[in-house]
N, C-alpha and C positions, 0 to 999 in steps of 0.2 A: 504494500500500500504506500502511495506517495506520502511523504512526511506531513505535508500540510493538511492532508485529509484527516489525520488524527486530531489536529488542532481544531479544524472546522467542526468535526463531529462532536468533540467534547464541548465546544462552545454552544453548539445547537442543543445538545442534551441539557446543558446547564441553563440556557435561556428558557427552554420549555419547562424545566423544573421550576424556575422562578415564576413564570407565568401561571403554572399550575397552582403554586402556593397563593398567588394573588387571587385567583379565582376561588380557591377553596376557603380563603379567609376573608372574602369580600363582605360577609355579614358580620364579621367580628371587628374589622378595621376598615376605615375608608380606603377605597381603591387608590385615590389620589395620594393618600399618605404613604401607602406601601410603594407606590411608584416613585414618590419623592425619596423615600428611604433607599430604593434601588439606586437612584442616581447619587445620593449622598454616599452610600457604601462604595460605589464605583469611584467617586472622587477620592475617598480615603485610600482606596487600594491603588489608584494611579499614583498618588503622591508617595505612598510607601514604596511602590515598585520603582519609581524614579530614583529614590534614594538608594535602595538596595541593589537594583540592577543597573540603572543608568549611571550613578555616581561611583558605586563600589564594585560594579561588575561581578556580582556574586555568582551568577550562572548565565547560561545562554539558552535561548529557544532556537532550535534548528528546524525551521519550517521548510527550508529548501526552496523558497520562492525567489530569493535574491542572492547575489554573490556576497554582499556585505553581511557580516554576522550581526551587525547592529540593526540592519533592516529586517533580518529574520527575527531577531529578538523583539523588534518593535511590533511586528504584526502578531507574533505569538502573545505578547503582552496585551495588545488590544483585544484579541479574541478571548483570552482566558480571564483577564482581570476585569473585563466588562461583563462577564457572565458568571464565572464560577464563584467568586467571593460574594457578589451581591445575592446570588441565588442561595448560597449556603447561609448568608446572613438572614435572609427572609425566613428560611426554615427555622433558624434558631430564635429570632426575636418575636416571631408570631406564635410561638409555642412556649409553654411554661419551661422554666430552666430545668434542664436534665443533663447531668454530667455524662450519662451514658450516651445520649444523643450527640453531645458535643464530641465525645471521644470517638464515636463511630464516624462522624463527619471528618474529623481530623485524620482518622485512619484511612478513609477514602482518599483524601488529598495526598497523603504520603504514598499510598499504593499507586495512585496515578503518576505521581512524580517518579517513583521507582520504575514503573512500567515504561514511561517515556525515556528514562535514562537507559534502560536495558535495550530499548529500540534504537538508541543512538540519536534521538531527536531532541534530547535535552542534556545539557552538560553542566555539572556543578564545578565551581571553582573553590571558593572557601565555604559556600553554603552547605549545610548538612540537613538530613531529613528531619531530625528532631526540631530544627529551627522552624520548619514549616508547621509542625504541630503547635509549637509555642506561639507562632505568629497567628494561627487561627484562633487560639484561645484568647489572645489579646484583642484580636479583631472582634470576636464575639462580645467580650466585655465592653468594649467601646461602643459597639453597635447597639447593644441592649440598653445601655445608659441613654444614648441619644434617641433611640426609638421610643423608649418610655417617655422621654420629654416631648416627643412629637405627638403622642396620642393623649397627652394630658394638657391642661391649661399651662402655658409657659410664658416666659418673658420674651420681649421683642429680641433681646440679644441671642436667645436660643434659636429663634427662627433665622436670624442673620447668619449664625454659624452654619446651620444646615444648608441654607441657600448658597453660602460661599462655596461649599464643595459641589453642590449642584451646578452652580455657575461655572466652576472650573471645568467640569466635564463638557458642558455645552460650548463654552468658548474655545476650549483647546482641541476638541475632536477634529474639526476640519483640517488643522495643521498637519498632524501625522498622516491623514488620508491623502492630502495633496502631496505631501512628501513622498509617500509610498508610490503614488501614481506618477511621480516625476514631473509634476506641474510646477512646484514651488519649493524652495528651501531657504533657510536663513544661514548665513555664514559670517564668522569673524575670524580673521587670520590667527589671532592668539589662542582662541579656543581650538581651532582646527589643528594647530601645531601640537597641542597637548593630546588630542584624541585620535587624530589622523583618520577621521571618517566623517563624511559630510552628513550622514544620517544622525549620529549622536550629537554632532555640532548643532544641527538645526533644532533638534529636540531640546537641548540645553537652553538655547536662546528662546525658543517659543514657550517652553514650559515656565521659565521665570517671568517672561512677559505676560503670560496669561494668569499666573498667580497674582500679579499686581492688577491686572485688568479685572479679575474676579472680585478683588477687594474693592475696587472702584465701583463696580456694579452693585455690590451689596450696600455700600455706603449711600449711593444715590437712590437705590430702590427701597431699602429697609430702614434707613436711619434719617436721611434728610427728607423733609416733608414737602418741599416745593417741587411740583412736577417738572419744572423747567430744568432741574438738575439732571433729569433723565436724558437730556440731550448731550450732556457732557461726555459720556462714554463714546457716543457716535463720533463726536468731534475729535477726541483724543485718539481713538483708534485709527481714524482716517489719517490724522496728522502723523502718527507714528509709522504707519505703513508707507505713507508717502516719503517720509524721511528715510526709512529703511531702503526703499526702492532707489532713491536718488544717491544714497551713499554706498550702494552695493551690498548691503546687509541682506536684503531680499533679492533672491535670484529666481527668475521665472523662466520656464521652458515650455516647449511644445505648444506654442500659441497662447499660453496663459499670460495674462496682463495684471499689473498691480491693481488696477481698478476692480478686477474680479475678486481679489483678496479683500479689498475694502468692502465690497458688496456682501461677500460671504460673512465677514466679521459683523457687518450691520445686521444681517439676517440672524446670526447667532445671538446678538444682543437683544434683538426683538423677541426671539424665542424665549430667552431668559425672562424678559419682562412679562411675557404672557404666562409663563409658569409661575412666576412670583405673584402675579395678580390673582391667579386662580387656585393656588395651593395653600393649604393650612389656614385659610382665611377664617373659617368658622371657629377654629380653635383660638385664633388670635383675638377675634371679636369677643369671644366668651371670657377671655382672660382679663382680669382687672389690671394686670401688670403689663399687658401687651402694648399699650399705647402710652 
């Protein structure tokens, strides 16, 4: 079997599992809240993966789709960390705490990791199997704390934190996809000289850029009350992308143009505003501390 098929199959099974949990628990928890949690959990996982894989190069995903190992790891990361961890999180947070259930899920993760290693489509550097189990238990603890906050009356700051991770997913997602399809990448010579690969160079730049952009989005959408502030992210995003294009930090290929990146960014910001406007609203309105 071609290497990437294993990744796509596992991602499909994980996503279907997460969808099944949402359907099964729709009478217990609001569907919108579970969907927001899914994006929130994805955001946490992405940031954790960026640190462990992107910065410390703890392991590699060998999907076989690109010559660059960083490109292979990038698509493996997108497939698994956007499906496996959020789906596992949904199972754990929508059910009562059970150490046996958590142990079984951790065992499944470790077995899959071992299987992928034996198949030669996953390589460990300094990462070890027990770290995956510990990582899952930490993820569960964090997820459970924040999911409980989401389904009860909460402070406006709690909502802002949740939406920060949601915003990070929405804002950042187009960048690695455009990178993998060869349409656009970011580059800085001093970063490239350290990592010697255009894929990880681009991800480092875009990831930190979008961490800051998500912070701005949460500030204007969840904290500042004047609606006019919501125009600021559109203006700053367009200005930054224009600056990047003119200074060579943004590189476009195959007919892609900087204006397309600006439009994609504007669309992502709009999607975030729509999600922010329609999600967790009832809980916020019911909370005496929410406003």
